[in-house]
N, C-alpha and C positions, 0 to 999 in steps of 0.2 A: 593434927596437921598431917597432911599427906606429903611424903617425900618421894620425888621421882628422880632417879639417878641411873645412869648407864654403868653399872658395876662391871660388866664384861669389858667395856672399853677402858675403864680405869685399870683393871687387872692387866690388860694388854699393854698399856702404857707403862705400868710398873715393871712388867717383864722385859720390855724393851730397854728401860732404864738400867735394870740389873745386867742385861746382856751387854750393853754398851760399856758399863763400868768394868765388868769382868773381862770383856774382850780387850779393852784398852790396856788393862793391867797385864794381860797375857802378851800383848804385842810389845809393851815396854820391857817385860822380862825377856822376851825373845831377842829384842834389840840389844840388851845388855849381854846376853849369852853370845850372840853373834859377834859383838865387838871384842869380846874376850877371846873367843875361839878363832876368829878370823880378823885380826887387826887390819889386814889389807882391805877389808870390806867396811871401812869406817864410814864411808858416805851412805851406803844402803842402811847401815845400822842407825845413823843419825836420822835418816828419813823415817825409819820405823819408830824411833823414839818420839819424833814429832807427831806421827800418826797415832801412836799409842796414847800419848798425853792428851791429844785432842779428843780421841774417843772416850777416854776416861773422864775428862772434864765435862763433855756433853752428857755422859751417863750420870755423873754426880749432879749436874744441873737439873736434869729431869727427875732424878730420884728425890731431890729436895722439893720438887713441885708435886710429884705424883705418889711418893712413897712415905715421906717423912710424916710422923705422927706428932701431935694430933693434926689431922687434915682440916682444912677450913670448913668443910661440910659437917664434920664431927663437932667442931666448936660452935657452929651455928645451931646445930641440933640441941645442944645443951642450953644455949642462950635463948632459944625460942621455945623451949620445952613448956608445954601447957597451952600453946595456941591450938585451938580446936578447929573443927570444920567451920567454914569452908576454906581455911588457909591451905595453901599448896605451894611447895617449894621445889624448884627444878635446878638440878646441878649438872653443869657441863653439857647442856642439850640445846641451849638457845643462843642468840647472838651475844648474850652475857653469860658468864660462868654460873652465876647464882641469881635466880629470879624468884621472888616470893609474891604469890598472888594473895591479896587480902580482899575483904568484901568491898573496899572502896578504892583500891589502887593496885598497880603492879609495881613492886619495889625491886630495883636492880641494885644488887649488893656487890660492890667492887672490893675485894679483899686484898690486904697487904700482909704478907706473912714474913716480916723481917723484924729483927731486933735492933734496938738503938733508940735515939731520941729524934723525934720528928716534930717539926714546928711549922705551922701555917700562919703567916703574918704578912699583911700588905699585899695579898694576892699571890704570894710565892711560898713554895714548900722548901724547907731546908732539912737536912738530915745530919746527924752526928753518929758515926759508926764506932762501936767498940772495936778494939784491936782484933778480937776473934773474928768478927764479921768482915773486917777489912781484909783479912787473910783469905776469906772465902768469897771475896767480891765477884770473881769471875764464874763462880759456880752457883750463885744465888740469883733470884729474880732482881731485875732493876727496879728502882723506886720510881723515878720519873715524876709524873704529876697525876696522882691517883684521882683527884677530883675531876680533872679533865677526862681521864679514861672512863670514869663512872658516867659522866654526862654524855660522852660519845656512845657508850654502850646502851644507855637508856634511850637515846635517840634511835639507835638501830632497832631496839626492841619495839619502840613506839611505831616506827615505820613498818616493821614486819607485821605488827598487829593491825595497823590501819589497812594494810593490803588484804587482810583476811576477814575483816569485820564489816558488817553493814554500817551505814553512816550513823545510825542512832546509837551504836555501841562503840564506835571508834574513838570516842572522847575519853576513854578510861585513863585516868591520870597515871603516868609512869614516873616514879620518883627514884632518883639515884641516891645511894648512901655509900660512904667509904667506911669499911670496917677493918681495923687493925687486929688481926687474930693472934699474932705472936704474943705470948705472955710476958716477954721481955721487951716489949715496945713501950716507950713513953711518948705520949702524944699531947701536944698543945695546939689547939686550933682557934685562932682569933678571927671570928666572923667569917667562916668559910662559906662559899656559895651554896653548898649542899651539906647535909648532916655528915659529920665525921665522928666516929665513936669506936669504942672497944666493946668486947662481947657483953660485959655487964650492963652497958647502956643500950644495947641493940633494941630490945623490946620497946624502950621509951622513944626510940627514933622512928619506929614503924608508925606511919601516919594513921591515927585513929579518929581524927576529927572530920575526915572527909565523909561525905554522905555515901551510904551504901548503894550500890547499883541494885535495881530491881532484879529479882531472881532470874528472869528470862535473859536479861542483858548480861548478868554475871556469868551465866552458863555459856553464853556465846563467847565471852572472853576466855573462859576456862577451856572450852573446846578448841579455840584457836591456838592457845598455848600448847595444849595436848597435841594438836596436829603438827605444830612446829617442832615439838620435842620428839615426835614419833612414839608417843606413849603406847600405841597398840603393840609395839614390838618389845616393850620393856616391862619389868615388874616393879611396881612401886612398893614402898613400905611405910607403914604408919609410924609416926614418932610423936 
């Protein structure tokens, strides 16, 4: 399987996360020192505290997304290990963060990297958060409705492909999947509209019964995804 990922962009985002976190802590420390050294400057010190706390919170939020290990793409690499050519996975380069090209479909994988209990029943998601996560609520990604997000991103990928492909290749199926990547997540999904799984079940959820595209049409789809991802300016790695 070929992996295509913009590692330079990921490193930049990680560096920005670190800078915001450390900068926020520095501003907070400065505010404390100012309030002690110059009590009459209580108002500017309070403003600095709010600014420092906000910067630090933003930094921690993005560090949880771009720095914390294992990262979603690392988890997927292990879960999909052994998939051979012509499978190809794109990370953070297309209208969806994770897109897997298979011989018969384009699979959009919407990841949830949160701990806790998650239940889908009667068309609605519910979550139960452990205390530790509740305390981190404002610095972690929001849960929302992952199936709706996956379907919306799949539609965006489908539309982008159709705009680049000839009519005879534009019918490539685009299949959304929700993947809970956090090892401390407990997931129960009763008749979800799209596949919902954890890493151990991911390979079984990849559609394998769909007919393979003829080689020429498959290459057109691959070339369109490569163009959308700007593959010419990136270095891919085999996994």
